[in-house]
N, C-alpha and C positions, 0 to 999 in steps of 0.2 A: 461611347466608342466600342465598336464590335471587335471581338478577339480575331486574331489573324487566322486561326485554324479552329473551326467549329465542327469538325468531322467526328461523328460518333462511331467508334469501331464496332464491328458486329461480325457474326451474330453473338449476343451475350448469352451467358448461362441464365436461365430463368427458372425460379423456384416458386411453387405454390401460387400460380396464377389463378387457379380455380380450386380452392380447398373443398374437401368433401362436405356434404350437408351435415350440419350439426343435429344430433338427435334431440328430440324435445325433452326439456328438463323442467320438472316442477320447481319453480323458483321459491326459495324459502324467504320468510319475512323476518325483519329485524326484531319484531316483538317476540320471536321464539328464543332470543338471547335472554339470559338471566336479567331481570329488571335493572339492577344497578349499572349494567354495562350497555344497555340499549342505546344510550346517548353516545356511545363510543363510535357508532356508525352513522354518518350524516346522510343516510338514505333510508328508504322503506323496505326495499327488497334486495337480496343478494343476486348476483349474476349467475350464469349457468355453472361456471367452474366453482364458484364459492358455494353454491347450493349443493353441488355434487359431493363436496367434501364436508359439508356442514356437520352431519351426524358423526363422522369419523373423528373430526377435530374436537367437537364440543361435547360429545357424549361417549367418548372412548379414551382409554389410556394407551392405545397401541402406538408404537413408533410408526412413522409414516413418511413417505417420499411423494411429493407432488411435482409432476413434470408438466409444464404448461407454457404456451408461448408468452413472450414478453408483452405486457400490456393487458393480460387476461385477468388481472386482479388476484393473482395467487397469494399475494402478501396477506390477504384476509385469512387465509388458512392458518398462518402463524398467529394471527390475532385471536382467532377462535380458540386455538390451543392455549394461548396465553390466558384468555378469560376462564377457561376450564381450570387451569392451575390456580388462578387467583380465587376461584369460587369454592375450592375444596376446604375441608375443615381446618387445615393448617395454612390456608391461602394468605392469611395476614402476615405469616412469617416466611412463606415460600419465596425463593429467589428464581428468576428466570433469566437465562443467558441467551442473547441473540448475537450470532457471529455473521459478519459481512466482510467481503474481501477488501473493500476500500474505505478510506476515511470519509470520502464523499457520501457513500451509502450509509455509513454509521452516523454521520452528521444529520443526514436527512431523516433517518429513522428516529434519532434522539429528539430532534425538534418536533416531529409529528407526534410521537407517543408521549412526550413530556406534556404537550398541550392537551392531549385527549385523556391522559391518565391523572393529570393534576386535580380535577374535580373529585377523584376517588382517593386523594391523599397517597398516591403511589408515585414514588420517585424513580426517575430514570438516570443512570450514571453512564457516562461514555468513557471508554478506554481506548485511545488510539495513540500512535507514537511508538518509539523504540525503547523507552525506559519507563520505569515505575517510579513516580514521584512519591514523596513521603506522605502526602495527604490522600493518595488515591485509594489505598486499602481502607481507610476510614470512610471514604465515599461509598465503597462497595458494601461495607457493613451496614450503611444506612439505606441504600437503595434496594428496591425489590426487583427492578429490571436493569440488567447490565448489558450494555451495547459495546461490542469490542471487535477488533480485527483479529484474525487468527494469530498473528505474531504477538499481539499484546496479551491475548489470553494464554498463549504458550509461555511467555515470560512470567506472567502472574502465577500460573499453575505449576511452574517449576519449583515453587515454594509452597505448594498447597498444604503440606503437613504442618506448616506454621499457622495455617488458618483452617484447621479441620472443621470447626463449627460452621464457618461460613460456607464451605464446600458441601457440608452435609445438608444444608438447607436448599440446595439447588434441586428443583423438581422438574424443570423443563429446559432443554438445550436445543435451541433453534439455529439452523444454518441456512442462510439466504445464498442463493446462487451457488449451490453445491457443485455445479459443473466446473467450479474453479479447481477441482481436483486435477484437471488437465494441466494446470500451471505447475511446473516442476517444483519451485521453491515454496510457493504459497500452498499448493496442493499437499505437499509433504507435511507442512506445518499443520494443516487441517486434519490430516490423518492422525498425526501424533496427538493432537489435543482431544480428538474424539476417543481414541484408545485410552488416553490418560483419564478422561472423565469416567470411562467404565471402571477403571481401577479405583478411582476416588470413591465412586458410589458403592462398589463391591466391599470396600473397607468400612463403609458406614452403614451398610445393610438397609439402604432406602432405595426406592425405585426412581430412576431417572428416565424421563421420556425424551426421545429424540425425534424432532420433526425437521425435515429438510425440503426446500423448494429448489426447483431447477428449471432452466430453459428446456426446450424439447431436445432430448438426447435418446439415442437408440438403445442404450444399455442401462436404463434406469433400474432394471431388476437387479443388476449387480450392486448398485448403491443400496437397494433394499436388503439384499443379502448381507451386506456389510453392517448396516444399521439394524441388525436383527433384534427381536425382542428377547429380553432375558427374564427368567432363566430358561424359557421354552426353546430358544434357539430358532424360532420361526422368523422368516424374513419379515421386514417391515411391510406394512400395507403400501400398495402402489396405487396412485391415482394419476393416470396418464391422459393428457388431453392434447389433441392435434391442433393444427392451424384453424380448424373450423370453429374453435372456441374463442378465437380472438374477436373482440368487438368489431374491429375494422380489419378486414383481410388486407394483407400487404403483398404486393408484387415485388419480388426480390430479384435483382439482377446483378451479376458480377461481370465486369469488363476487364479482361486482361489486356494490358496496353504495352506494346513493345517499347523498350527504352535502350538507348546506347549507353554503355558503361554501367557502373554500379553506384551512382551518386544519387541518393534520395532527394537532395535539394534540387538538382536539375530536373528530376522526374516530377517533383511537386510543381515546379515552375511551369513545366510543359503542360500539366493538367489545367492550369489557369486558363489557357486559351481554348480548352475544350468544354468548359463549364456551361457557357451559354447554349451550346448545342444540346446538351443534356436537359437543361431547364426547359428549353422550348419544346423538346420532344416529350418530356414526361410530367411537367408541373401542371399542365392544364390551367395555366395562369393562376395557380393557387400557391399558398405560402411554401417556401423552400428553406430547409436548413442544410448548410454545407459544412461538414465537420472537417477542419483543417489541422495539420499536425503541429503547427506552431502559431504563436501570436502574429509573427511577421507574415505567415501564410495567409491568415485571415484578411489582413489588409491588402495583400497582393491579389488575393482572389476577388475581393470586393472591388478593388480598383480595376481589375480586368473586366468586370461586368458593367460598370457604369461610372460616369463622372457628372457631377451636377453642382448646383449652388449650395450656399450655406443654409443649414436648418437652424432656426433661432433657438430651439430648445436644447440643442446639443452644444457642448462647450469644447469637445475634443476637436482639434484643428484638422486632424486627418479624417475623422468620422463625418464632420459637417458636410463636405461636398457630395457625400454618397447618399445620404438619407432621403433627400427630396425625390430621388428616382426610385425610392422604395428598396434600397440596398443598404445594409449595415454590416458591421462586424462586431463581434462580442468576445471578450476574453477577460481574464482576471486582472489585467493591467489597466482596464478602463475604470474611471471613477464610479462610485456607487450610483450617483444620480443619473449618469449617462446610461449605465447598465439597466437601471430601472425604467427609464424612459424608453430605451430600445425594446425591452421586453413587453411593456404595455402597448407600444405602438404596433408591434408584431401581432399581439393577441387581438388587437382591434382591427387588424387587417389592412392597416395603412402602410405596413412594411411587408414586402413580398419575399425578400431574400435576406437571410442572415448568414454570414460566414463566421464560423465560431470554432473555438477549440473544444475539447471534450468537456469543458465546464458546463455546457448545456445538456450533456447526456444524462446527468443525474441531478436531482434536486429541483431546479426551476422547471415548471411544467409548461413547456412551449412545443406542443405538437405541431407538425406540419404535414402537408399532403405529400411532399417529396423530400426525402433525405438523401443527400449525396455524401459519401465518405471519400474525401479527396486524398488519396494515398493512404496506405495502411501502415506506414512507418511514421511514428511520432517522435518528438524530442521532449523527453520528460525527465525531470530531475537531473538535468545536465548530461543526458545521454540519449542516443537513438535506440528505439525499441519498437517492435511490431505491436500493434494493438492486440490485446488479449481477446479471447472468445467473448469474455464478459463485456469488454469495451464495445465490440462490434454489435453484440446483441442489444445493448443499451441504446446505442445510436439508432439502430434499425427500429427499435421500439418507439421512437419519436415519430415515425411515419404513420399517417392516418389520424384524422381528428374525429373522434366519435360523434361530436355534436354537429359536424359539418359534412364529413365525407362518408361515402359508401365503400371506399377502398383507399389504400395508400401505396406509395412506391418508394422503394429503398434501392439505391444504386451504390455499389462498391467499385471504386477505381483502384486497381492494383496492378502489379507487374504480371507478365505472362507466367513467370515462374511460380507465383503464389495464387494464381487463379483457381486451381483445383482445390486448394486448401480452403479458401473462403466459400467456394461452392458447397463444400461439406458442411461448413458452419451454418450457412443460411438455410440449408435444406434439413438441418437437424440430424444429419447422418454421421457426424463426427463422434466416434466412440470415445468415451471417457476412459483414460488410462491413469494409472498411478504414477506419481513422480517421487515417491518416497525413497526408492532405491538410489536416487541421485543425491540425496541428502541424509541417507540412513545413519551414517556414522555420528553426526551431531545429535540426532534424536535418540540414538541408542545410548550415547554418553549421558544425555539428560535423564533417561530412565534409570540408569545405574546410579547417578547422583541422587535421584529421588528415592532410591532404595525400593523401586518398583520391580527392578530386575536384579536378581541375586546370582543367578547361574546362567550358563549358556542355554540350558533347557528352558528357563523362564524367558530368556531373550527370544527364543523361537516361538514360545506361546504368545508373547507380546506381538510379534510379527504376524502371527496367524489371526490376530484381532484387527488387522489393518485392511484397507482396500487393496493394497498391493497383493496380499494373499488371495483375494477373490480374483483379481485380474490375471495374475501370473499362471493360475490354473487354466484359464480360458484362452489366453493369448500369450503363451510362453515365448513365441518368436520375437515379440516386441521387446521383451526384457532380456532376450539373448543378445540384442544388438547394443544395449546401453549399459555401460558401467558394470560389466561382468567379465570375468576372466574367460579364456578359451575353455578351461576345464569346466567351469560353471555352466558355460553355454551348452555343453553336451549332457547335462543332467536333466532329470524330470523336474517338474515344478517344485515339489517339496524338498527334494535334494538340493535343487539350485538355491532355494531360499535359505536352507540350512548352511550351504557353503558361503553365501553372501554374508550371512550373520556371523559365521565363524571368522571370515576374513576381516570384517569390520571390528570385531572384538579383538582380534590379533593386532590390528593397527592401533587400536586404543591402548592396548598394553605396551606396544612398541613406542608409542608417543608419550607414555607415562601419565596418561589421563585415567587409566584404569589399571588395577593390579589384582593379583590373585591373593587370597587369604593365606597367610603362612600356616594356618592350622587345617585348612581344607582347600585343596587345589581347585575344587569345582566352584568355590565361592568367589564372586566378583566384588571388588571394593573400589569405590571412587577415590582418587587421589585429590590432594588440594588443588593441583593443576586442573584436573578434570572438573572440579567444583567451580573454579573460576571461569573455565571455558563455558560452562552452562549458564553461570550467573550473568556473565557479560554478553551472552548470546553470540559467541564467537564461532567461526568455522574451525573445523579440526586442525587445518593447517596453521591457522593463526595461533590457536592454543599451544600447539607444539612449538612454533617459532618463538613465542614469548617465554616459554618455560625452558627451552633448551639453548639459552645463550651460552656459547663457549666461554669457560672461565678465563682462558688466556686472551680473549678478545677485549679490546677497549670498550668502554661504555660512555663515550662522550655524548653530549647533547646532539651532535651531528649524527652519531651512530644510531641513536634512538629514533630520530626522525627517519633515517633510512630504513630502519626496521619496521616502523609503523606504516610507511608508505608502500611497503612490499606486501602488506597483508591482503588476504583474499577479499576482504570487505570492500576494497576499491576496484574489484575486477571488472565492474561495468564502466569504469571511466575510460574515455576515448579521447584521441586528438580530434579536434573539429576545425581544421584549417587554422589552428592557433599557434603553430610552432614559431611563427614570426614574433608574435607577442611574447611568447615564453623566452625566446632567445634574447629579446630586448630586455625582458624582465631580469634575466640572469645577470645582466650587467649593472642593474640598478644598485646604488650604494647601500640600500637597506637589506639586501640579501647577504646574510652572514656566511652561508656555506654554499658557495657557487658550484654549479654542475660543470665538470670538466668537458670542454669541447661543445659540440652542438647538442641541442635537446633531441634525443632519439627515443627514449623509453617513456612510457606513460608514468612510471614512478617518478621520473624527473619532473614531469608536469605537476603531479600532486605535491611533491617536495617544494617546488617553487611557489605554488599557491599557498601553502601553509606558511612559508617563510614571509611571503609578501603581506599576508594578512597580519602576522604577528609584528611585522615591521611597519604597519600602517601605510602600506603602499597600495592604493586602490587601482585595480587593473583597468578601471574606467578611464584612467588618464592615458591609456594606450588607445589609439584611434580605432583599431579593429575590434575592440572589446564590445560586447553586446549585453542586453538584459539577460540573455541566456547564460552568459559568462558569470553574472552575479548569482544566478540560481545554482550553477555548478559549484561555485565557491562555497555557498552556504551548505550544499550537500556534503562536500569534502570536509568542511570544518566540523560538521555534526558527527560524521564518522570518526574523524580524528580525535574529537573530544572523548568519545566512547572508548576508542582504542588506547588513548593516553591514560585514561582512568584505569583500564584493565592492566596496562603495562606497569603501573605503580604497584598494584596488588600482586602481580607476578614477581616483580623485582623484590618485594618484601620477603617473599618465600625463598628467594635465592640467597639472601643475606649479604649480597655484594653491595657495599656502600656506594661505589661509583655508579652502579646500575640504578640503585634506589634514588640517588641524588639527581641523576640525569632525567629519570622518568618523572620525578616530582617537579623539576623545573619545566619540563615540557607540558605536563598536566596543568601546572599553574599558568603557563603562558597561553595555552589554548583556551583555557577557561576565561581568562581575561582578554583574549584576543590581542595580546601584546607581550613582547619578550619580558620575562620575569625581571630582568635587570635593566630595562631601558627607562629613561627618564619619564616617558609617558605612561608609566604603570598606573597612574591615577585615572587613566581612561576607563578603567573598569567600574568607576563610580558612574551611576546612571546619568547624572547631570553634566558630565564632562566628556566632550568629544575630542577628536585629534587636535584641532586648532587650539582649543582652550588648554589642552594638556601641554602643548608646546609653550603657550603663554605662561602657564604656571611654572614650567621647567625653567623659563628664563628668569623667574623670581626664586629659583632654588627650591621649588616645591616639587620634589620628585619621588616622594614616597607617601604611602598611606599613613604612616606614623606621623610624618611632619604635618599632613593635612588634618589629622585628628587633633593635633595640639593647637590648632589655630582657632582664633575667635571668628565668628561669622563675618564681622566687618573687615578683618584682615583678608579673608577669602575674597570678599567682594572687591576690595581695593586691588588685589593682585590680578583678579580676573576682569577688572573694569566692568563689573555688573552692579545693578541696583539691588537693594533689599527686596525680598527676603532670600535672594539667591544663596547667600552663605548658609542660612538655616536649612535650605533644601539640600544643599550638598552634604552637610553634616548628618541630616536625617537619612539620606541615601547611604552614606558611609557607615552609619550605625547598623545597617542591614548586612554588612560584610563581616565575616569572621575575622577575629584578631589573633592570628596564630603565632606562637613562639615555639620553635623546634630546636632541640639540641641533639646532635648525633655524635656518638663517641664510638670509635672502633675498639672492641675488646680483644 
């Protein structure tokens, strides 16, 4: 079936259609690598980019920044530096840290390096997620290569003084995709951890080498200035490569398409009808990848391109009709066998088009001649957001197949308003700016807690070690417009930074997260509230909200839920045409604390989702609920669990018994995903689901203590299950703590 509208808007923005000729490079051979590690590379010679950086990475200790196009093989620069660190006299004890912006990149690097380093008895440990598990520090002690996201390394190193020996063994700190500095929150975290690593090493008197790799950016020298060599203060070495170094040149085009209204879903649907036109014009009848913002979008795009009969090897009923015509869709919701079949069929050339989510941008190697990014707004973790620079560059990097193509084509379909923004990204002209000033107060508090900053003067020196300091001197106008007062906007760069620092320190004192020493007014001391804010990775506003609960205010369970859902950590939650579901949910009998009137605020939504989860009410029983609803619920409950845990610690500091009891009840409920006092509390045992919990409750088995006292056969009889179900339940129950708490007001 042909789409109704196959008109391709024009003329598009076109970038790098004819890259300059690459200079001749003497290619280096793998046998030049130290013998133990030659097998690390599954080829005989390095490519041009890798050969150009070979001596700098393998025969030097200089800090360095490598800027090169996606797909040019720049990751090998990190691997050469890694081999140098492992080949030193203390290499058997040395630790190497690799930082990447996403879990997907960390997963990919962990799998790859684990398999290639295993023959050398070198262990790779991965650290991703929002919290530090009890066994993770021991994993770090054993591993030589540590792979982590910026957020995870930030959380880990906020306690680095508890692990001085481990930190003193780090010899190489590698940052992949350092252009993530442009992302406000993640970039700010990256700046903070790099500055912290400098502090860590200066205290242990050992040298730490910094290596960073980046996509093509115009101000890579600014990054080099930031990652300067110590103690000389000289900028890091810069290796900058243009599009001519990419094995397969990519023609990049950005189409700005007019849209009525501001609804990304209608815009995405409108793009479905245009896809065939783009494929016919640019694919040259070669394989095409279409990146779509949601799982549903992959199926609607594929359905818009073709309809056909059932493919015997595919079991998914929606996928089957599409594959025979050479069109498929790919996302995390497909079964493993279907995904593998789809990938192999595409690689073999029997499948010409795959409509996919961003799952294929990282990890699975499926290059295509043509890449189309269908809409630049995605639905991720329960919320709408624009693709980051990193996302776009990774998707574009799939265009061009080195073994088959002499060139590739990448197309971005976006709104007219965002056309110029993506033009800058694909042409490599987007200047990297700092985002630290937007999250400065949280990172400043963490440094005071760490005892790295003792005075306002030291806080200023810490700021001067950041990328923010480099950029504010060169582009003060950018930082005049964001998160600065009118007075600060009129100051010169250094004065403005000092004023921002002073203002944030004042706010920390005002919020009782930092205080002045009673013996020396210039000395900064962290308070217990400030320490908890850093420990639980909370925003400044959340730390203040949890610490400054008015003493005259009640502290019922309903009050604590209202407090939690108002925290900044939920700021990205939005309504998604789900007010009807929520208003119906508000009337459900399992909702204990109903919202008065209609659902108007996002906090009402979060409140109801938490209560519905604790009450065992699946939102899927409401017709309008989708798979995306489930993802959003999981994200909200994960944040709620962290905030409830933090609330308990804050409540203990206040000494208010009602506050303590209510936060404990909420934490217990969220951890078990069931109200602490409901009959189905036994649901927290792994073997017991909601239906079985109700069946046990009908037999008066409503507590863990009652369950512990039962014989396996009694459990099987009450549950109407066969042996050894009773033994499995008791085994799972043995893994849960058996707490007894007595609270007495003095």
